[in-house]
Each structure stands twice: as C-alpha cells, then as structure tokens.
C-alpha positions in Angstrom: -0.3 0.2 0.4 2.7 2.2 0.9 4.7 1.3 -2.4 1.5 2.4 -4.2 1.0 5.9 -2.3 4.6 6.7 -2.9 4.2 5.8 -6.8 1.0 7.9 -7.2 2.2 10.9 -5.4 5.7 10.9 -7.7 3.4 10.8 -10.8 0.7 13.7 -9.6 3.7 16.0 -9.1 4.9 15.0 -12.9 1.7 16.0 -13.9 1.1 19.0 -11.8 4.6 20.5 -13.0 4.6 19.3 -16.8 1.0 20.6 -18.7 1.9 18.9 -21.9 2.3 15.3 -20.1 -0.8 15.6 -18.6 -2.7 16.7 -21.5 -0.9 13.7 -24.0 -2.3 11.1 -21.3 -6.0 12.7 -20.6 -8.3 11.1 -22.8 -10.9 13.6 -24.0 -14.3 12.9 -25.4 -17.8 13.2 -23.8 -18.6 9.8 -26.0 -20.4 7.3 -23.5 -17.9 4.4 -24.8 -16.6 1.3 -22.0 -13.9 3.5 -21.6 -15.3 6.7 -20.8 -14.1 5.7 -16.8 -10.6 5.6 -17.7 -9.1 9.3 -17.3 -5.4 8.8 -19.0 -4.6 6.8 -21.8 -3.0 3.7 -21.3 0.0 2.9 -23.1 -1.1 -0.3 -25.4 0.9 -3.5 -24.1 1.4 -6.8 -25.6 2.6 -8.7 -22.8 2.1 -9.3 -19.1 5.9 -7.5 -18.4 4.2 -5.1 -20.4 1.2 -4.2 -18.1 3.4 -4.7 -15.2 5.9 -2.1 -16.1 5.8 1.2 -13.5 4.6 3.6 -16.6 1.2 1.1 -17.1 1.1 0.0 -13.5 0.8 4.0 -12.3 -1.4 5.1 -14.9 -3.9 2.2 -14.3 -3.4 2.7 -10.3 -4.3 6.9 -10.9 -7.2 5.7 -13.0 -8.6 3.6 -10.2 -8.0 5.6 -7.4 -7.2 9.4 -7.8 -9.0 11.1 -10.6 -11.5 13.1 -8.4 -8.0 14.6 -6.9 -6.2 15.2 -10.3 -6.2 19.3 -9.7 -5.6 19.2 -6.5 -2.8 21.0 -4.5 -0.4 18.0 -3.7 -1.1 18.3 -0.2 -4.8 17.7 -0.7 -4.3 15.2 -2.8 -2.0 13.0 -0.4 -4.8 13.2 2.1 -7.8 12.4 -0.4 -5.4 9.4 -1.5 -4.5 8.2 2.0 -8.1 8.2 3.2 -8.7 6.3 0.2 -6.3 3.7 0.2 -7.0 3.7 4.2 -10.3 2.5 3.4 -9.3 -0.2 1.1 -7.1 -1.6 3.3 
C-alpha cells in the first residue's frame, strides 16, 4: 500500500508540473463508451511484462483511485489518496 501511495504521489507531482504530459495522457471525449471512466490512456502493451511496467501500472492505479483529485494541490491530493487507500485496506 505504501508503494502505491508513493508511486501515485510521484506521478501526481509530475502531472502538476508538466502540462504537456497531462494533456497527452488525458482522454478527451464525451462519447458514452466502456472506457469513458478512464481518465488516462493506458499504453498499448502486448505482454504481461508490459502490464507490469511502472508507467502502465501507475496510470492504471491513477484511473482507479485518484482521478477525482487530479487538479488538487499535492497536499490535498495526498490526504485524499491516503484516506481512499486506507478504506480499501
């Protein structure tokens, strides 16, 4: 759980500082699709090794846990994420 927390904090800090990265990763459409609940495009991978990569795993976790905190400052993001991870156990 601590690893996930640290990884998501690191990813969030980079998103706040790099607007181009944030814009390149966010899915921008209003169509009702099965992927509409995903905030970030996940990299296309062909193997299980690719799914275990840090970038893929972090983007996937961010989509599941932290999307509603995306525009928050780091301190608020950290508090909300800690509460959500604590609830999950």
